[in-house]
N, C-alpha and C positions, 0 to 999 in steps of 0.2 A: 905452192899450196898454202892456204891460210888455215893453220891449225889452231887448236886450243879453244874452240868454241864450246860454250856451255850449253847443255840441253835446256831449251826454253821451259819456263814454268807457266802453269795455267794463269797465275796472277799477272803475267806479262801481256796477256791478250785482252781483247775487247770485253767490256762489261757484259754480264750475263743477259741484260735486257736486249742485246743484239742477237741472241740465239735462244729464243723462247722455248724451243723444244729440248734444250739442254743436250744438243748433239755434241759430238767431239769437236774441238775447237778448229779454227780455220786453217791452222798449219797442216792439218791432215787432209789434204785435198788432192784430187787427181789432175794431172796435167793433160789428159787426153784431148781436151778441146781448147786448151789455153797454151798451146805450144809457145814458149817464150819468144823465140825469134820471129815467129810468124806475126806476133802482135806488135813488134817493134816498129814496123814500117821501114822506110829507107833510112840509110845511115849506117854508122858503125856502133856496135854495142860493146862497151867495156864492162865486164861483170866480174867481180871477184869470185873466186872459187869458194864454194861452201863445203862444209864437212860432209863426209859420206853419210852420216846419220841423218842430217837434215835433207840431203839429196834424196835419200830413200823415202822420206816423208812426202816429197813432191812427186814421186813416180809410182808409189805403190797404191795410191787411191785411198778412198775413205776406209777408216778402221772397220773391223768386223762389228756388225750390229748397227751400223749407220742406217738411217732411215732410207737412204737411196744409194745403192752400190754402183749404179750406172747413171749416165747423164739423163736427166728428165726429158721426156718427149713433150715439147711445147705445144703440140697439137692436142694433147690429152688433158682432160679436165683435172685429173689427179696431180698433174705437174704444177698446177697453180693453187689448188684449194684442197685442204683436207679438213674433214669434219670429225672431231673426236667423239667418243661415246658420251662425254660430258657436255656436248653441244658447243664446245669451243671450236672456232673456225680459224685455221691457220692458213695464211696467205704466203706464197713464195714469189719473190720477185728479185731479179738481179740488180735492181736499182738500190742505191745506197742513201741513207739519211745523212746528209752533211750540213744540216741546219735549215734546209728549205722546207721542212715540215711535211715531207711526203709520207712519213710513217703515219701521220694523222690523216692526211687527205686521201691517200690510197685506201686506207681502212674505211673511211667514210663511204667511198664508192662501193666497196664490197658489201658493207653493212646495208646500204640502200637497196642494192639489187637482190640481195639474198634475204632481206627482211629479217635481220637479226640485230640485237642490241649492239651498239658500237663497242661496248666494253667486253663483248664476247669475241672480238677479232684480235688475233695475234699475228705479227708480221715477222717473217724470216727474210732478211734483206741482204743482198750482196754476197751471199755465200755460194760460190760457183759450184760447190759439190752438191748442193741441194736444189738450186733454182734453175729454171730454164735459161738458155743462152740469152745474154743481153749485151749489147755493144758497150754499155757503160753509162755512168751518170754524168751527163754534160749537156750543155746547150739548151737548158730549160725544156728538155724533152720528156721528163718523167710523167707529167700529167697529160700532155697531148698524145703521147704514144702508149705509155704503160696504163694510163687511166682507162682508155677504151678496151685494152686487152683484158684487164681485170674485170671491167664491167661486163664484157661478153662472157667471161668465165663464170662470174657469179650468177648471171642470168641463166646460163646453161645449167649450172648446179641447181638453181631454183626449180627449173622445169624437170630436171632429173628427179629431185626429191618429190615433186608432185606425182610423177609417174610411179615412183616406188610406193608412195602412199596409196595411190589408186589400185595398184596391184595387191598390196597387203590387205586393204579393206574391201577389195572387190567393188570399188565405188567409181562413180563418174568423176573423172579428173576435173571437170568444170565446177564441181562442188567443193574442190579443195583449194586452200590458200595457205600461205605461210605468214605468220604474224609474230614478231618478237621471238623468232627462233623456234616457233611451235607450228607444226603442220595441223591444220584444222579442217573439219568437214562441216560445211554449213548445214547440211541436211541432217546428218546423224548426230552432230555435236561431238563426234570423236575428236581426240587430239593426241598428238605425240610429239615429243621433243625431237628435233631433227637428228640429234646425236643418237637417240634410241632407234631412229629409223635407219641410219647408216651403220650403226654398231661399230663405228670407227674404221670401217673398211674403205679401201681406195675407191674414188669415184671414177668409174669406167665409162667414159663417153667422150667423144671428140668435142672440142670447143666449137659451138655453132656460131659462125660469123654473122648469121642472119637472124639470130635470136632476138625476140622483142625485148627491148630494155625499157626501164621505167621512164616515162616522159618527165622533163624537167619540172613541169607544173605540178607533178605529183610527189616530188621529192620531200622527204621528211628529215633526212639526215644530211645529204649533200646540200651545199649552199647555206648551211647553218654554221654558227660559230661554236666550235668544240675546242675545249682546252687542249693544248699541244701535248701529245703523248710524251712522257718523260721531260716535260717542260722545265721542271725544277732543276734537272741535271744540267740543262743548257744555261739557264739563268745563273746558276751558281758556279759554272765552269767545270763541273764534275764529269760532263759527258766526254768520252774519249773518241776523238776523231782519229783517222788513220795516221795523220801527221803527228799525233801525240804518242804513238806507240814507240817504245824504245826496248829492244830485245837484247839480251846478253850476246855479245859477239856479233852484233848486227853488221851485215855487209851491204854495200851499195852498188848500184849499177847506174850507168849514164850513157846517153846516146850522143855521139859526136857526129855532126853533119859536115860534109865537105864545104870548104869556104868558097869554092867556085865550081862551075860545071866542068866535068871531066877530071876533077882532081882525084888523085889516088893516094892511098895511105903509104907513107914512107916508113915511119917508125913511131913507136909510143914508148916514152920513158916512164914506165910504171912496172916495177917487178911484181911479184906476188899477185898477178891478175891474169885473167884469160881474155883474149880479144877474139871477137867473132865478127866477121863482115857478113852482111845480109846479101842475098842474091840480087836484090834491087838496090844497089849501092847508091844510085842517083835517083 
C-alpha cells in the first residue's frame, strides 16, 4: 500500500474559469460510467494503490448539492443547455479545451442558434460528472461532431422558448422571435428576457435531430472573428492544462502491452503497486 498521501487542496486543481458554475471540483466525481479498466483497452495496467480517502472520492459520486447527482441523459435538452434566471446560457460538453479554441467556437455555435449575445454563453467542459458522455477530445472531432450536436440542442431550445412564450402570451408563435437573448412579439411589441421566461428551470424536451438550424448565409456570429475566450491566459502561459497539474502524493498508472502475439505476463519487479490484467489481454 502507498500511504502518507496528503488531502488535495482546492488550489491544486484547475483554474476557476474551467468550472463556471462553481461546482465542486473535479476530484469529486462518480465512476459509474468511467470504469477504469473498461477504458484501458487491451494490455496490462499497472496502477499504484491510492489512499482510502481518495478512493472514496472516486466511488461515492458527486457531493451533496451538486447540480447533477446522476449521469446526464444526452437525449434531453437540459443535459446540454441551461438558461439561468439572469439570462446566462450554460453549455455542457465533454470536450476539453486544450488550446484548439473550442471554448470560443462551440460558444459561437450556440450563440448563433439561440440568438443570444456571445458574452452571455458560459461553457462547462470535460467534467464527466456534469456533462453527457463523450469519447474524449482527439482527432480533430470537436467541431465536426460536437458542433452539430450543440447546434441542434440550441435550435431545439430556441423553438422551446418560442413555444413557452406563445403559451404565456396566448399568442401565435409565428409572431415570436428571439433577438439578443430577448423573446419578442412582432404584433403586440411584448418582450421578455429568456431567463425570465425559463425562470432558471431545467429545459424539458428531447433534442430534435431534425430541427431547422440557421442557414450559413444568415450567420451573424459563426464565421466571424471573435477574440479567444481566456486568450490572455494562453498567451501568458497562465492557463493550466491537465499536464500542468501536480497534486500532493500524486500516483501514476501505465499501460504495458505485450511485445509479441501470444505473450503472457511472467513477473513485474515493482513493489508497492497493484497489477491488473484486462480480459482482452491481446
